[in-house]
C-alpha positions, 0 to 999 in steps of 0.5 A, a space after each residue: 059340158 062341151 068343150 068347144 075349144 078340143 072342136 075348134 081342135 077337131 075341126 082343124 084337125 080333120 080338115 088338114 086330114 082331109 086335104 091330104 088326104 086328099 093329095 094322096 089320093 090326086 098323086 096317088 091317080 097320077 101314078 096309076 095314070 102313068 103306070 097303065 100309059 107306059 104298061 100300054 105303050 110297051 104292049 103296043 107301041 103307041 101311046 094312048 088318048 087322052 079322054 076329056 072328063 064329060 062336062 056336068 050341065 048347071 042344074 041337071 040331076 044325077 041317078 046313082 
């Protein structure tokens, strides 16, 4: 027999873990970007230009 309380608890735990993992990944990306910008500035003497992320058109499908 299935345990609905265990299912609810695991679903909540999985959601919380996903939230924390997302925030940790974003923090890591910010640190990598800052380190790369620092190395580029040290090597060239200029700050790298920021690139804008490509915007996805609504209704388009990706081919990957």
